[in-house]
Every structure is written in C-alpha cells, then in structure tokens.
C-alpha positions as CSV (number, residue, x, y, z in Angstrom):
1,M,-11.2,32.7,-11.2
2,N,-9.4,33.7,-15.0
3,S,-11.1,35.0,-17.4
4,R,-13.0,32.2,-20.2
5,R,-12.2,34.4,-22.6
6,D,-8.8,34.8,-22.0
7,F,-8.4,31.1,-21.0
8,L,-9.5,29.9,-24.3
9,K,-7.4,32.4,-26.1
10,M,-4.2,31.2,-24.1
11,A,-5.5,27.2,-24.7
12,G,-6.1,27.8,-28.1
13,L,-2.7,28.7,-28.5
14,A,-0.9,26.1,-26.5
15,G,-3.7,23.6,-28.3
16,G,-2.2,24.8,-31.6
17,A,1.2,23.9,-30.7
18,V,0.2,20.6,-29.8
19,A,-1.6,19.3,-32.2
20,S,1.1,20.3,-34.9
21,S,2.8,17.5,-33.0
22,L,0.2,15.1,-32.8
23,V,-1.1,14.9,-36.8
24,H,0.2,15.5,-40.1
25,K,-0.1,18.8,-41.1
26,S,-2.7,17.8,-44.1
27,A,-5.0,16.3,-41.4
28,L,-5.3,19.5,-39.1
29,A,-8.5,20.2,-41.2
30,S,-10.1,16.3,-39.9
31,I,-9.5,16.7,-36.0
32,P,-9.6,19.6,-33.8
33,E,-7.0,21.0,-31.4
34,P,-6.7,19.9,-28.0
35,V,-7.0,22.7,-25.7
36,I,-4.8,22.5,-23.1
37,Q,-5.4,23.7,-19.4
38,T,-2.5,23.2,-16.6
39,S,-3.9,26.0,-13.6
40,A,-5.8,24.5,-10.9
41,D,-7.8,27.5,-10.5
42,T,-11.5,26.4,-11.0
43,M,-13.2,28.1,-14.0
44,D,-15.9,29.8,-15.0
45,P,-18.6,28.2,-16.6
46,L,-18.3,27.6,-20.4
47,Y,-21.8,29.5,-21.9
48,P,-22.4,27.7,-25.6
49,D,-22.0,29.8,-28.4
50,T,-22.9,27.4,-30.8
51,G,-25.3,24.0,-30.4
52,Q,-28.3,24.0,-28.3
53,P,-28.1,26.4,-24.9
54,Y,-28.3,25.3,-21.7
55,N,-27.2,26.3,-17.9
56,P,-23.8,25.1,-17.4
57,V,-21.7,23.5,-14.8
58,V,-19.2,24.7,-13.0
59,T,-16.5,22.1,-12.1
60,L,-14.8,22.6,-8.8
61,N,-10.7,23.4,-9.3
62,G,-11.5,22.0,-13.3
63,W,-12.6,23.5,-16.3
64,T,-15.4,22.7,-18.9
65,L,-13.6,21.4,-22.8
66,P,-14.6,23.5,-25.6
67,W,-15.6,21.8,-28.9
68,R,-16.4,22.6,-32.1
69,M,-19.6,22.5,-34.5
70,N,-18.5,20.3,-37.5
71,N,-21.7,19.0,-40.0
72,G,-24.3,19.3,-36.6
73,V,-22.2,16.9,-34.6
74,K,-20.0,17.9,-31.1
75,E,-15.9,17.5,-31.2
76,F,-14.3,17.2,-28.5
77,H,-10.7,16.3,-28.6
78,L,-9.2,14.6,-25.4
79,V,-5.5,13.5,-25.1
80,A,-4.2,11.4,-22.3
81,E,-0.9,12.1,-21.2
82,P,0.4,12.4,-17.8
83,V,0.0,15.4,-16.1
84,Q,1.4,17.6,-12.8
85,R,-1.1,18.5,-10.3
86,E,-1.2,20.9,-7.7
87,M,-3.1,18.7,-5.2
88,A,-2.7,22.1,-2.6
89,P,-0.1,24.5,-2.8
90,G,3.3,23.0,-1.3
91,M,2.4,19.7,-2.5
92,I,2.9,18.9,-6.7
93,A,1.8,14.9,-7.8
94,N,3.0,12.9,-11.3
95,L,-0.5,12.1,-12.2
96,W,-2.2,10.9,-15.4
97,G,-4.9,12.6,-16.4
98,Y,-6.1,14.4,-20.1
99,N,-5.6,17.8,-21.4
100,G,-3.1,19.0,-19.0
101,Q,-5.1,17.9,-15.9
102,S,-6.1,15.2,-13.4
103,P,-9.3,14.9,-13.3
104,G,-9.5,15.9,-17.0
105,P,-12.0,18.7,-18.4
106,T,-15.8,18.2,-18.2
107,I,-17.4,17.4,-21.2
108,E,-20.7,19.4,-21.7
109,V,-23.7,18.4,-24.3
110,V,-27.2,18.3,-24.6
111,E,-29.9,15.3,-24.7
112,G,-30.0,14.2,-28.6
113,D,-26.6,15.7,-29.3
114,R,-24.8,13.7,-31.9
115,V,-21.0,14.0,-30.2
116,R,-17.7,12.7,-31.7
117,I,-14.4,12.5,-29.5
118,F,-10.8,12.2,-30.4
119,V,-8.9,10.8,-28.3
120,T,-5.0,11.1,-28.5
121,N,-3.0,8.7,-26.5
122,H,0.2,10.4,-25.1
123,L,0.7,7.5,-22.1
124,P,3.7,5.5,-22.4
125,E,1.0,2.4,-22.4
126,H,-2.1,1.3,-24.4
127,T,-5.7,2.6,-22.6
128,S,-9.3,3.4,-23.6
129,I,-11.8,5.6,-22.4
130,H,-15.4,4.0,-21.3
131,W,-18.3,6.5,-20.8
132,H,-19.6,5.4,-17.5
133,G,-23.8,5.2,-17.3
134,Q,-24.3,6.2,-21.3
135,R,-26.5,4.5,-23.4
136,L,-24.3,4.2,-26.6
137,P,-23.6,1.1,-29.2
138,N,-21.7,-2.1,-28.1
139,G,-18.2,-0.6,-30.1
140,M,-18.7,2.8,-28.3
141,D,-18.4,1.4,-24.9
142,G,-14.9,1.9,-24.5
143,V,-13.9,-1.8,-22.8
144,S,-10.4,-2.7,-24.1
145,G,-10.4,-5.8,-25.4
146,L,-14.3,-6.6,-25.0
147,N,-15.6,-3.8,-27.2
148,Q,-12.5,-2.8,-29.3
149,P,-8.8,-2.6,-29.5
150,A,-6.8,-0.9,-27.3
151,I,-5.3,3.0,-28.3
152,P,-1.8,2.1,-28.8
153,A,0.4,5.0,-27.4
154,G,0.6,7.6,-30.2
155,K,-2.3,6.7,-31.4
156,T,-5.9,8.7,-31.6
157,F,-9.1,6.5,-31.6
158,V,-12.5,8.3,-32.5
159,Y,-15.9,7.7,-30.7
160,E,-19.3,8.7,-31.8
161,F,-22.5,8.3,-30.4
162,E,-25.4,10.3,-29.3
163,A,-26.1,11.6,-26.1
164,R,-29.3,9.8,-25.9
165,R,-30.5,10.7,-22.1
166,P,-29.6,13.7,-19.7
167,G,-27.9,13.1,-16.5
168,T,-24.5,13.3,-14.5
169,F,-22.1,10.4,-15.8
170,M,-18.0,10.4,-16.1
171,Y,-15.6,8.8,-18.4
172,H,-12.4,6.5,-17.4
173,P,-10.2,4.1,-18.4
174,H,-11.1,-0.2,-19.7
175,A,-7.5,-0.7,-19.8
176,D,-4.8,-1.1,-17.4
177,E,-7.7,0.4,-15.1
178,M,-6.1,-0.5,-11.9
179,T,-2.9,1.6,-12.9
180,Q,-4.4,4.5,-14.9
181,M,-7.2,5.1,-12.5
182,A,-5.1,4.9,-9.6
183,M,-2.8,7.7,-11.6
184,G,-5.8,10.1,-11.3
185,M,-7.5,9.6,-14.9
186,M,-10.9,10.3,-15.2
187,G,-13.5,13.1,-16.3
188,F,-17.0,14.1,-15.8
189,W,-19.8,14.2,-18.4
190,V,-22.9,16.2,-17.7
191,T,-26.1,15.7,-20.3
192,H,-28.5,18.5,-20.4
193,P,-31.8,18.4,-20.8
194,K,-33.0,19.2,-24.2
195,Q,-36.3,20.9,-23.1
196,K,-38.1,21.4,-19.6
197,H,-38.0,18.3,-18.0
198,P,-40.6,17.0,-15.4
199,L,-37.8,15.6,-13.2
200,I,-35.0,18.1,-13.7
201,N,-35.5,21.6,-11.8
202,E,-33.6,24.5,-13.3
203,V,-31.2,25.9,-11.2
204,D,-29.1,28.6,-10.7
205,R,-25.5,27.3,-9.8
206,D,-24.8,24.2,-11.0
207,F,-21.5,22.3,-9.5
208,C,-19.8,19.0,-10.2
209,F,-16.7,17.2,-8.8
210,L,-15.3,13.8,-8.5
211,L,-14.3,11.8,-5.6
212,N,-10.8,9.9,-5.8
213,A,-8.0,8.9,-3.8
214,Y,-4.0,8.5,-3.5
215,D,-1.0,7.2,-1.7
216,I,1.5,9.0,-1.9
217,E,4.5,8.8,0.5
218,P,5.8,11.8,2.7
219,G,8.1,13.1,0.1
220,A,7.6,11.5,-3.2
221,Y,5.8,12.7,-6.3
222,T,3.8,9.9,-7.7
223,P,1.3,7.3,-6.3
224,N,1.4,3.9,-5.2
225,I,-1.1,2.1,-7.8
226,M,-0.6,-1.6,-5.8
227,T,-2.4,0.5,-2.7
228,M,-5.8,-1.3,-2.1
229,T,-7.2,0.4,1.4
230,D,-4.3,2.5,2.8
231,F,-4.7,5.9,1.1
232,N,-3.3,8.4,3.1
233,L,-4.2,11.2,0.4
234,W,-8.7,11.4,0.5
235,T,-9.5,14.0,-3.0
236,W,-12.0,16.3,-4.5
237,N,-10.9,16.3,-8.1
238,S,-7.5,15.6,-7.5
239,R,-7.3,18.5,-4.5
240,V,-7.2,18.5,-0.8
241,F,-8.3,21.3,1.8
242,P,-7.5,24.0,1.7
243,G,-6.5,23.7,-2.3
244,I,-10.0,22.8,-2.6
245,S,-12.1,25.9,-4.0
246,P,-15.1,27.2,-2.0
247,L,-18.5,27.1,-4.0
248,C,-19.8,30.0,-3.4
249,V,-23.7,31.0,-4.5
250,R,-26.1,34.3,-3.0
251,K,-29.1,33.8,-1.1
252,D,-32.1,31.8,-2.0
253,D,-30.4,30.5,-5.1
254,R,-31.2,26.7,-6.0
255,V,-28.0,24.4,-5.9
256,R,-27.1,21.4,-7.5
257,I,-24.3,19.7,-6.8
258,R,-23.0,17.3,-8.9
259,I,-20.5,14.3,-7.3
260,G,-19.2,11.1,-8.5
261,N,-17.0,8.2,-7.0
262,L,-14.1,6.7,-8.1
263,T,-12.4,6.1,-4.9
264,M,-12.1,2.1,-3.4
265,T,-14.7,3.3,-0.4
266,N,-17.4,5.0,0.1
267,H,-18.3,8.5,1.1
268,P,-21.0,10.3,3.1
269,I,-20.8,13.5,2.2
270,H,-22.2,16.2,4.3
271,I,-23.4,19.6,4.6
272,H,-24.1,21.9,7.1
273,G,-26.8,24.5,7.7
274,H,-28.9,23.2,4.8
275,E,-31.0,20.2,3.6
276,F,-30.7,18.6,0.5
277,E,-32.5,16.3,-1.8
278,V,-31.1,13.6,-3.8
279,T,-32.3,14.1,-7.3
280,G,-30.5,12.0,-9.9
281,T,-27.8,9.4,-10.1
282,D,-26.1,8.4,-12.8
283,G,-29.1,6.1,-13.7
284,G,-31.1,9.2,-14.4
285,P,-33.2,11.9,-12.2
286,T,-35.0,10.3,-9.5
287,P,-38.6,9.9,-9.2
288,K,-40.2,12.8,-7.2
289,G,-41.7,10.3,-5.0
290,S,-38.4,9.0,-3.5
291,R,-37.2,11.8,-2.3
292,W,-37.0,13.4,1.2
293,P,-34.7,15.5,3.2
294,E,-31.0,14.6,4.1
295,V,-28.1,16.0,5.0
296,T,-25.6,13.4,4.5
297,T,-25.6,11.1,1.3
298,D,-23.8,8.4,0.8
299,I,-21.9,7.6,-2.7
300,A,-20.6,4.3,-2.7
301,V,-17.7,3.2,-5.4
302,G,-18.9,3.4,-9.2
303,Q,-21.9,5.8,-8.1
304,M,-23.0,9.4,-8.5
305,R,-25.2,11.4,-7.3
306,Q,-27.0,14.9,-7.5
307,I,-28.1,17.1,-4.8
308,E,-30.0,19.6,-4.9
309,F,-31.2,22.0,-2.3
310,I,-32.1,26.1,-1.7
311,A,-29.5,27.9,-0.2
312,D,-31.3,29.7,2.6
313,E,-28.7,30.6,5.3
314,V,-26.2,33.1,4.6
315,G,-22.5,31.8,6.5
316,D,-19.5,29.8,5.8
317,W,-20.7,26.4,6.1
318,A,-18.6,23.3,6.6
319,F,-19.2,20.4,3.2
320,H,-16.9,17.4,3.7
321,C,-16.9,14.0,3.8
322,H,-18.3,12.4,7.1
323,K,-15.7,9.3,7.6
324,S,-13.0,11.8,9.9
325,H,-10.1,10.2,8.4
326,H,-11.4,11.3,4.7
327,A,-10.7,15.1,6.2
328,M,-6.9,14.7,6.5
329,N,-3.9,14.9,4.7
330,A,-1.0,12.2,4.8
331,M,-2.4,10.6,7.2
332,G,0.2,7.3,8.5
333,H,-1.8,4.0,8.9
334,D,0.7,3.1,11.8
335,V,0.8,5.9,14.6
336,P,-0.1,4.6,18.2
337,T,-2.6,5.9,20.1
338,M,-0.8,8.4,23.0
339,I,-3.8,10.5,24.5
340,G,-3.1,10.7,28.3
341,V,0.5,9.0,28.6
342,D,2.6,11.1,30.0
343,H,6.3,10.5,27.7
344,S,7.6,13.9,29.1
345,G,10.8,11.8,30.4
346,V,11.1,10.0,27.3
347,T,10.7,13.4,25.2
348,K,13.7,15.0,27.5
349,K,16.2,11.8,26.8
350,L,15.3,11.8,22.7
351,H,15.7,15.7,22.5
352,S,19.8,14.8,23.6
353,L,19.9,12.7,20.6
354,V,17.3,14.2,18.2
355,P,17.0,17.9,18.7
356,D,14.1,18.4,16.7
357,Y,12.0,15.4,18.0
358,M,8.6,16.2,19.1
359,A,6.1,14.3,21.3
360,M,2.7,13.8,18.9
361,G,-0.7,13.1,20.3
362,E,-0.3,13.4,24.2
363,R,-3.7,15.8,24.4
364,G,-5.6,14.6,21.3
365,M,-4.1,15.4,17.3
366,A,-5.2,18.9,17.3
367,D,-1.9,19.1,18.5
368,M,-0.7,18.7,15.1
369,S,-1.6,21.8,13.8
370,E,0.0,23.8,16.4
371,M,3.6,21.8,15.2
372,Q,6.2,24.0,13.9
373,M,8.2,20.3,12.7
374,A,9.8,20.5,9.2
375,L,7.9,18.3,7.0
376,P,9.2,15.9,4.3
377,E,9.6,18.1,0.6
378,N,6.4,18.2,-1.8
379,T,4.3,16.9,1.6
380,L,0.8,18.2,3.4
381,P,0.1,18.8,6.5
382,M,-1.9,16.5,8.2
383,M,-4.4,19.1,9.1
384,T,-4.1,22.8,8.1
385,G,-6.2,25.5,6.4
386,D,-6.6,28.7,9.0
387,G,-9.5,30.0,9.1
388,P,-11.0,33.7,10.6
389,Y,-10.9,32.1,13.9
390,G,-8.0,29.7,13.6
391,S,-6.8,26.4,12.6
392,V,-9.5,24.5,11.0
393,E,-8.2,21.4,11.7
394,M,-9.2,19.5,8.5
395,G,-7.9,18.2,5.2
396,G,-8.5,16.1,2.5
397,M,-12.2,16.2,1.3
398,F,-13.1,19.4,2.9
399,S,-14.3,22.8,1.6
400,V,-16.5,25.9,2.0
401,F,-20.2,26.1,1.6
402,K,-20.2,30.2,1.2
403,V,-23.5,31.9,0.9
404,R,-23.8,35.5,0.8
405,E,-27.3,38.3,0.4
406,D,-25.1,40.2,-2.1
407,Q,-22.8,37.9,-4.0
408,K,-24.3,38.3,-7.8
409,P,-25.9,35.4,-10.2
410,G,-22.9,34.5,-12.0
411,D,-20.3,35.0,-9.6
412,Y,-18.2,32.5,-7.9
413,S,-15.7,34.2,-6.6
414,D,-14.5,34.2,-3.0
415,P,-16.2,36.6,-0.9
416,G,-14.0,36.3,2.1
417,W,-14.9,35.1,5.6
418,F,-18.6,35.8,6.6
419,Q,-18.4,38.3,9.8
420,Q,-21.4,36.9,12.4
421,P,-24.2,39.6,13.3
422,A,-24.3,40.3,16.6
423,G,-25.3,37.9,19.5
424,T,-25.5,35.0,16.5
425,Q,-21.7,33.5,17.5
426,A,-20.9,30.9,20.5
427,Y,-19.1,32.6,22.9
428,E,-16.8,32.1,26.4
429,Y,-19.0,31.7,29.9
430,Q,-18.1,34.4,32.4
431,G,-20.2,33.2,35.5
432,E,-18.9,31.4,38.3
433,P,-18.9,27.2,37.0
434,L,-20.9,25.4,38.1
435,K,-21.1,21.9,39.9
436,P,-23.0,19.2,38.6
437,R,-25.7,17.8,40.7
438,R,-25.4,14.0,40.9
439,S,-27.2,11.1,42.5
440,N,-25.9,7.6,43.4
441,D,-29.3,6.4,42.5
442,A,-29.2,7.6,38.8
443,G,-28.1,5.0,36.1
444,Q,-28.5,2.0,38.0
445,S,-28.2,-2.0,36.7
446,A,-31.5,-3.8,36.3
447,M,-29.8,-6.5,37.9
448,P,-27.4,-6.2,41.1
449,T,-23.6,-7.2,40.2
450,K,-22.7,-10.6,42.2
451,E,-20.0,-8.7,43.5
452,S,-18.8,-5.4,44.2
453,I,-15.7,-3.8,42.9
454,D,-13.3,-2.3,45.7
455,T,-10.7,-0.9,43.5
456,P,-11.6,0.7,40.3
457,I,-10.3,-0.7,36.9
458,E,-8.8,1.2,34.8
459,V,-9.3,0.4,31.2
460,N,-7.0,1.9,28.3
461,V,-8.4,2.6,25.0
462,K,-6.2,2.1,21.9
463,K,-7.7,2.9,18.4
464,S,-7.0,-0.1,16.0
465,S,-4.6,0.9,12.8
466,N,-6.3,-1.8,10.3
467,H,-8.2,0.4,8.3
468,N,-9.1,-2.7,5.6
469,H,-12.6,-1.4,6.8
470,H,-12.9,1.9,6.1
C-alpha cells in the first residue's frame, strides 16, 4: 500500500491545482481543496487528527476522503466527474465517479458531527447526491426536483446536516440515476459511534466495499447504461478478480466487513473457514437477539450489511458472491453448452478457414483458463487469477481473506500465499482403485413402473441462456 502521508501530500498538491480551476481565487478561503486519487490500490486507514477520535475503516481498493475542521464543522469536498478505473490489470473502464475514482472516496464521521459537503459538478449533465440511510433535513436528502434543484454542470452545491446515528451508509446520485449509477457514481459513508455503544463492538479490522455491475462489451471502454439484467462484469468497488485486494488480518482479530449493494440483483456473500453474524444494516445495529451464525448473507438491492467474526482459522480463505456467474468476467450470455459434444471434425474444417479457431466448453468451462487465444483489446479472460497450485478459475466478485499468526496489528499488506502444514492438504490417492458395491434393490421406486424400458433413453441437458432471473 502507499503511505497515507505521501498520498495526502501528493493529493494536496493535485487538489490545489484542481481547486484553482473550480472557483475564483477570492473564494478559495471558503471552500476546501478537493483531494483527487486515481490509484486503484487499497489505501491505509485515515486516522483522524482533528475532531472526535475513532477506529477508521479500510476501503477495499479505495480510500477515505480527508476533511478540514471549520469552526467545529467537518468539511469535505466531492467532485463529480468522468474518471478512468482500472478494473483489473489489463482493463480500463471509462466511468463516472468522484474525486478521480469510481466508487468515490469513503466519508468517515462520528455520531453527532456537524458535516458540510461541497459537491462540484464536472459531469456533462446535472447531478445531485442522496445520502442513503441518513436522518437529515428534507431539503438535504438529495432527490433532484423533489428536495432541491439539480446541480448544473460546472456549479458547486453545499449539503449540511448532523450525523445523527452511527452506522453503515452510502451516497449516490438521485438525478438521471439510471445513467449515473450505471456509470459508477456511488460511495461509502461510515458514521462511528461517539461513545461505547451496547450494540456496536470494537473491532481490530474494519473493511468496506460496494457491490456494483457493468455491461462492457469486449474491446469497449464504456458501459452500456441501458442494460437491465445481462451484466457481464460483477465488481467490488468497480474491481474484478484478480484485481480485488485481499483482506489481510491477524489471527484472532475481531473483523467487521461492511458491504453495500448498488447492482440490479441480490448477492449471497459467502466466506470460507469462518462463521459470522450480521451485526448491522443501513437501518442501524441489529439487536443481539436477532443475530445467529451464518456463512452466507444475502444482500438485496439498495441494502447495506455489516458482518462480524473472530478470524481464528489461519489460511487463505475464499470470499465471494455465491452466484457462480458473478464470479466470472466478461461472460457471454448466448454461448451454447457443448459438454460431451465431439466437434473435433468441425474444428478441423474450421481451422482451414479460421486458423485461430478454438473449440470451447467440450469438457466444461475450465478449459477457458488454459486457452492461449488472443483476447480483444481491453478485455479480461472469463476465468483468471493464478494461485500457488494453478488457476483459481474465478473472476468478478471474488477475493481472498488471509489470516496469519504473524500479521502485525495495523498491517494490511499481502503476506503472500499460505503454506499448509504437513498432513493438512488434500492429496492424490496412490492405492488400487476400489470398485463400488452396487445393489439392484437399492433406490427402487415406491410403485413399480407400468412398462419396463428395454432401451435406455439418453437425456441431454441444455442450460438456459436466459438470465432474467439471476
């Protein structure tokens, strides 16, 4: 990770250059300089040096927006603008976001803070910001046309309210929402409790990220904003595996992970090796009597969930959406299922016409991770990411939760691959293969068939290509 001090120094210089182009010099004293960040690295937590202290969050492949204190008010500056986001090494997307990134920077405050957010619009159209889940005055809720005039291109509006309750929230436009959210405009908001809270645990590691999705044709750079269901890139903070950072913790850390869903479908988020409890939503902390152990929690559209657990099992543990198509990249929706089909003859004939032709999916889709076929420009393989023992055969909403005995407190750097102790890893059986015992009486129907079938019937299963009910 980059040093937070070096980042702020560089961002402050960049912010000064941006600010001078936004407002007249005589007004610079009244508006905080916008801080711009374009790196897709996961930045270190931003520990507060003014205002109420708190234990900060770590935004996966993101950062926390610095603020200034002005007569007891916490002031932030968001810039809505076109951005370029590296979704994973080898693919860049033209998106819309805030302060150089999509999603925008995380905003962290403390319960009871008076907050003032300057929002400058550098988009080609008007915009607004809705502060999702917040209790605030009606005129600050951010629905353009209903609560406020939209922010015209080139103008700056100011939102001001008190952070009245602790919890996990987000922000996003409520103007031309279909376009602007489909282009990546969103960000995380965390309000920390002012004092010890009976329903909010103190944790050692606190991560957050947003679920979003895009439809970007192979070779293209800009999302199709009219797509309603058939997205081909399922992302965490506009990143796909293997571009999503691992979540690195120390053994026996209490870990909190905050997740918000701004896609068009639900996501069952699943972790390996541990059980967790859902300790909060965008409605606030959950009562202790409503919590139970889970390994998967389903997050519906527009919902926030925070999960907590003790990281007491060392290793590299998969962490992903359990909808299998959401752990793939650039997936086509009209590819026929070819499992068991011998098309070697067809392949030979096609090779004479198209030398680079490759048969796909004859043995299953794992072949895709082995293919050396050239990809279109600015496109990622469907399955990618090499682990210590071969291809992980994943993409999309997938990362690794890394637990180590010797990970230092406050250290979020990647410790490398886990070395399994002797005798604790699956291995190949070397003995004689055993023939299964079979019984003609086992599994008989409760009622005999009317007629016996002399010739077995072969049934070929074809998976539907309709994704309307993802």
